[in-house]
C-alpha positions as CSV (number, residue, x, y, z in Angstrom):
1,M,69.7,104.1,73.2
2,E,69.0,103.0,76.7
3,E,72.5,103.1,77.7
4,E,72.9,106.9,76.8
5,K,70.1,108.1,78.4
6,L,70.8,106.1,82.2
7,Y,74.1,108.2,81.7
8,D,72.7,111.0,81.1
9,G,72.6,112.9,84.8
10,I,75.5,111.4,86.7
11,E,77.6,114.1,86.7
12,E,75.6,115.8,89.2
13,A,75.8,113.2,91.5
14,R,78.7,112.5,91.9
15,E,79.6,116.1,93.6
16,N,77.3,115.3,96.4
17,A,77.9,113.8,99.6
18,N,76.7,110.3,98.4
19,D,79.7,110.1,95.6
20,R,81.1,107.0,96.6
21,R,77.4,105.3,96.5
22,S,77.0,107.0,92.7
23,V,80.6,105.9,91.6
24,A,79.9,101.7,92.6
25,A,76.4,101.9,90.9
26,C,78.4,103.3,87.8
27,L,81.0,100.5,88.1
28,V,78.5,98.2,88.0
29,Q,76.3,99.3,85.3
30,G,79.7,98.9,83.5
31,V,79.5,95.1,83.9
32,Y,76.1,95.4,82.8
33,I,77.1,97.1,79.4
34,S,79.9,95.1,78.8
35,E,77.5,92.3,78.6
36,R,75.5,93.9,76.2
37,D,78.4,95.6,74.3
38,R,79.8,92.0,73.5
39,Q,76.3,90.3,72.7
40,E,75.6,93.1,70.1
41,K,79.3,93.1,69.2
42,R,80.2,96.8,69.9
43,Q,83.7,97.0,70.2
44,G,86.4,99.8,70.4
45,S,85.0,103.3,70.1
46,K,81.2,102.1,69.0
47,A,81.6,100.5,72.8
48,F,79.0,102.0,75.3
49,A,81.1,100.5,78.6
50,P,84.0,102.2,78.9
51,R,82.2,105.5,79.5
52,W,80.8,104.1,82.6
53,W,84.5,103.6,84.8
54,E,86.5,106.2,82.7
55,F,83.9,108.9,83.9
56,C,84.5,107.7,87.4
57,H,88.3,107.7,86.7
58,F,88.5,104.1,87.3
59,Q,89.9,101.6,84.4
60,L,89.2,98.1,83.5
61,L,91.5,95.6,84.5
62,R,89.7,92.3,84.1
63,Q,86.6,91.1,82.7
64,L,84.7,88.0,84.8
65,V,83.6,85.4,82.1
66,D,81.2,82.8,83.0
67,D,82.6,79.7,81.9
68,V,79.3,78.1,80.9
69,D,78.2,80.6,79.0
70,S,81.0,83.0,78.1
71,S,78.9,86.1,79.2
72,I,80.7,88.6,81.1
73,F,79.3,88.8,84.9
74,G,82.0,91.2,87.1
75,A,84.7,93.0,86.2
76,V,87.8,94.3,88.7
77,Y,88.4,98.1,88.3
78,E,91.7,100.2,89.0
79,F,91.0,103.6,90.9
80,K,93.3,106.6,88.1
81,P,93.7,109.6,90.1
82,L,95.9,111.0,87.9
83,L,93.0,111.3,85.2
84,L,91.3,113.5,87.4
85,Q,91.2,116.9,86.0
86,G,91.7,120.3,87.4
87,H,91.2,120.1,91.2
88,H,88.3,117.2,91.5
89,K,89.1,114.9,93.8
90,V,87.0,111.8,95.3
91,D,87.6,111.7,98.9
92,G,87.8,108.0,100.2
93,S,88.2,106.3,96.9
94,P,89.0,102.7,96.8
95,R,92.0,101.5,94.8
96,F,90.5,98.3,93.5
97,V,86.5,97.6,92.9
98,I,85.7,94.3,92.0
99,A,81.8,94.4,90.5
100,F,79.2,91.8,89.6
101,R,76.3,92.7,87.4
102,G,72.5,90.9,87.8
103,T,70.0,89.2,86.0
104,L,70.7,90.5,82.1
105,T,67.2,89.3,80.1
106,K,69.4,89.2,76.9
107,P,69.6,85.9,74.4
108,D,72.9,85.3,74.8
109,S,73.1,85.4,79.0
110,V,69.2,84.8,80.7
111,S,69.2,80.8,80.4
112,R,72.5,81.1,82.7
113,D,71.6,83.7,84.6
114,I,68.1,82.3,85.6
115,E,70.2,78.9,86.6
116,L,72.0,81.0,88.6
117,D,68.9,82.6,90.3
118,L,67.4,79.1,91.2
119,H,70.8,78.5,92.6
120,L,70.1,81.1,94.7
121,I,66.6,80.6,95.7
122,Q,67.9,77.0,97.0
123,N,70.6,78.4,98.8
124,G,73.1,77.1,96.6
125,L,75.0,79.7,94.8
126,H,77.9,78.9,96.7
127,R,78.6,75.7,94.7
128,T,78.6,77.1,91.3
129,S,81.3,77.8,89.3
130,R,80.4,81.3,88.6
131,F,81.1,82.2,92.1
132,E,84.4,80.0,92.4
133,I,85.3,82.1,89.3
134,A,84.8,85.0,91.9
135,M,85.7,84.3,95.0
136,Q,89.4,83.1,93.0
137,V,89.6,86.8,92.0
138,V,88.8,88.3,95.2
139,R,91.0,85.8,97.2
140,N,93.9,87.0,94.6
141,M,93.6,90.6,94.8
142,V,93.3,90.6,98.6
143,A,96.4,88.4,98.8
144,T,98.0,90.9,96.0
145,V,97.3,94.6,97.1
146,G,95.4,94.2,100.6
147,D,92.1,93.9,102.0
148,S,91.9,97.9,102.5
149,N,92.6,98.2,98.9
150,V,89.7,96.4,97.6
151,W,85.6,97.3,97.7
152,L,83.1,94.9,96.3
153,A,80.2,95.8,94.6
154,G,77.1,94.4,93.0
155,H,73.4,94.7,92.2
156,S,70.9,92.1,92.3
157,L,72.2,88.8,91.6
158,G,75.5,90.2,91.4
159,S,75.1,91.8,94.8
160,A,74.3,88.1,96.5
161,M,77.4,86.9,94.7
162,A,79.2,90.1,96.5
163,M,77.7,89.4,99.8
164,L,78.7,85.5,99.5
165,A,82.1,86.7,98.9
166,G,82.0,88.9,101.2
167,R,80.7,86.9,104.1
168,T,83.4,84.3,102.9
169,M,86.2,86.5,103.6
170,A,84.9,88.0,106.7
171,R,85.4,84.2,108.0
172,T,88.9,84.6,107.6
173,G,88.8,88.0,109.5
174,I,88.9,90.1,106.7
175,F,86.1,93.1,106.0
176,L,85.7,93.6,102.5
177,K,84.2,97.7,102.2
178,S,81.3,96.4,100.2
179,Y,78.1,98.2,98.3
180,L,75.4,96.0,97.6
181,F,72.4,97.2,95.7
182,N,68.5,95.4,95.3
183,P,69.9,92.6,97.3
184,P,67.5,89.6,97.1
185,F,65.8,88.6,100.5
186,L,64.4,85.4,100.2
187,A,61.4,85.1,102.2
188,A,57.7,86.1,102.3
189,P,57.3,89.6,101.4
190,I,56.0,90.4,105.0
191,E,56.9,94.6,104.4
192,R,54.7,94.7,101.5
193,I,51.3,94.2,104.5
194,K,49.9,97.7,105.1
195,D,48.6,96.7,108.4
196,K,51.2,97.2,111.2
197,K,49.8,94.9,113.6
198,L,49.3,92.0,111.8
199,K,53.3,92.5,110.4
200,R,54.7,92.5,113.4
201,G,52.2,89.5,114.6
202,L,53.6,87.3,111.6
203,R,57.4,88.4,112.1
204,I,57.0,87.1,115.4
205,A,55.3,84.0,114.9
206,G,58.2,83.2,112.3
207,S,60.5,83.7,114.9
208,V,59.2,81.5,117.3
209,I,58.8,78.9,114.6
210,T,62.0,79.2,113.2
211,A,64.1,79.4,116.2
212,G,61.8,76.3,117.9
213,L,62.9,74.4,114.8
214,A,66.6,75.3,114.7
215,L,66.8,74.3,118.5
216,A,65.3,71.2,117.5
217,L,67.0,69.9,114.7
218,K,70.2,70.8,116.8
219,A,69.0,68.8,119.6
220,R,68.2,66.0,117.2
221,S,72.1,66.2,115.9
222,N,73.5,66.0,119.1
223,S,75.4,69.6,117.6
224,N,76.2,72.2,120.4
225,Q,73.8,75.3,121.3
226,I,75.2,78.5,119.1
227,N,76.1,81.1,121.4
228,G,79.4,83.0,121.9
229,T,82.3,82.3,119.7
230,E,80.9,79.2,118.4
231,D,78.4,80.8,116.9
232,P,79.3,81.2,112.8
233,F,76.7,83.8,112.8
234,F,78.7,86.6,115.3
235,A,82.1,85.5,114.1
236,I,81.4,87.8,111.2
237,A,79.2,90.2,112.8
238,A,82.3,93.0,112.5
239,W,81.5,93.4,108.9
240,V,78.9,95.8,107.7
241,P,78.4,95.7,104.0
242,S,75.7,98.7,103.0
243,L,72.8,97.6,101.3
244,F,70.8,99.7,99.4
245,V,66.8,98.9,99.2
246,N,63.9,100.6,97.9
247,P,60.5,100.0,99.8
248,S,58.4,99.1,96.0
249,D,61.1,96.3,95.3
250,H,60.1,93.1,96.7
251,V,62.9,91.5,95.9
252,G,64.9,93.1,98.5
253,S,62.6,95.3,100.5
254,E,62.3,92.3,103.0
255,Y,65.4,93.6,104.3
256,I,63.6,96.7,105.9
257,G,61.6,94.3,108.5
258,Y,64.6,92.2,109.1
259,F,66.4,94.5,110.6
260,E,63.8,96.7,112.6
261,H,62.4,93.2,113.9
262,R,65.6,92.8,115.7
263,K,65.1,95.8,118.0
264,N,61.4,95.0,118.2
265,M,61.8,91.7,120.0
266,E,64.7,93.2,122.0
267,D,62.3,95.7,123.5
268,I,59.4,92.9,124.3
269,G,62.7,90.6,125.7
270,A,62.5,87.9,123.3
271,G,66.0,89.3,121.9
272,S,67.0,85.6,122.2
273,I,64.8,83.9,120.2
274,E,65.4,86.5,117.1
275,R,69.3,85.8,118.0
276,L,68.6,82.2,116.7
277,A,66.0,83.3,114.0
278,T,67.9,85.8,112.7
279,Q,70.9,83.6,111.2
280,N,68.3,80.9,110.2
281,S,65.8,79.9,107.5
282,I,63.1,77.7,107.6
283,G,64.0,76.3,104.1
284,G,67.6,76.5,105.1
285,L,66.6,74.0,107.9
286,L,64.4,71.8,106.1
287,L,67.1,71.4,103.4
288,N,70.4,70.7,106.1
289,A,68.0,68.4,108.0
290,L,67.7,66.0,104.8
291,G,71.5,66.4,104.3
292,R,71.6,69.2,101.9
293,E,74.5,71.6,102.7
294,S,72.3,75.1,102.5
295,E,73.6,78.4,103.1
296,P,71.0,81.1,103.3
297,V,73.4,84.1,102.2
298,H,70.7,86.8,102.3
299,L,70.9,86.2,106.1
300,I,73.6,88.3,107.6
301,P,74.5,89.5,111.0
302,S,75.5,93.6,110.7
303,A,74.9,96.0,108.0
304,E,74.5,99.8,107.2
305,L,70.8,99.7,105.5
306,V,70.3,102.6,103.2
307,I,66.7,103.2,102.1
308,N,65.7,105.0,98.6
309,L,62.5,106.9,100.3
310,S,61.7,108.9,96.3
311,P,58.8,107.2,95.0
312,A,58.8,104.2,92.6
313,Q,56.3,104.0,90.0
314,Y,56.8,100.4,88.6
315,F,59.1,97.9,89.7
316,K,61.6,97.8,87.1
317,Q,62.5,101.4,88.7
318,A,62.5,100.3,92.2
319,H,65.0,97.0,91.2
320,G,67.0,99.2,88.7
321,I,70.6,99.9,89.6
322,H,70.1,103.4,87.9
323,Q,68.2,104.9,90.6
324,W,71.5,104.8,93.2
325,W,73.3,107.6,91.3
326,Q,70.5,109.9,90.9
327,P,71.5,113.4,91.9
328,H,69.4,114.5,95.2
329,L,68.3,111.0,96.1
330,Q,66.5,111.1,99.4
331,V,67.7,108.3,101.4
332,R,67.8,107.1,105.7
333,S,70.5,105.1,106.5
334,K,70.8,103.3,109.6
335,I,73.6,100.5,111.0
336,Y,72.4,97.8,112.9
337,E,74.9,95.5,114.5
338,Y,74.8,91.9,115.7
339,S,75.3,91.3,119.3
């Protein structure tokens, strides 16, 4: 079974310095397998899902269920250190983790998941009932146990859900630790272009066009220029989620260029242009101009960007959640802060 195959090898991953990343990925996988158990009617001792959180010494507190198709799309876990055997200890473990799965290509959930994917592409994920359920759970958990005790985690569509929840809380001054695996970046895959000069030229041109369009639309609507404390992008800059991306994953690899391009623009003296361009998308600006509220959830001011340097042979491997708990994973990480 795929569930058993993916479970193999986690023991070694939990013993290295990337333990928390591995645990967060396993908890997200627990949501995936919970929904598979539901669809295949596996219950009790026949269910595969519990091993994913029990192995990491967590217990399931609640499953989050979509009100449209009754699929399980998320879960709330609680860390149980008393379950640890011997002297093994997971340093820095959270008390609670709220995890979200991505699109699952199974008959009872795929149509609803694709519908959510389309909402994400249209920058309308925040208007869906699934996100409203998720956001209510996040707010209630933070109010009950405190923000320092709650972590967010998600993969693919689930990482977009967690990112939007984290952004929403950050606007209120609450910055939740977040592990976002293969988060979707809704833009042309410029990062896949091999010619470095062409790629850099396209990014500069894109920034100039986006910033110009943003200024033009703001002037037409007589809105204030975004700067300083009036900048909603700056208001959440203190939130630094961890983004885990694979260069071979065309869904999220654009985050690599998104953050690296900021420094390049600063180096050539075009930082002011990029500060405006980095918080806007052409599609989102056009939708707002047409009177349709649009929030490009993939555009964030700050992040710890973790890049998987291990080669991927095919897309499923590059985009899969399973890569993030593999032992001896070669990664490069850097923190980008917006200013």
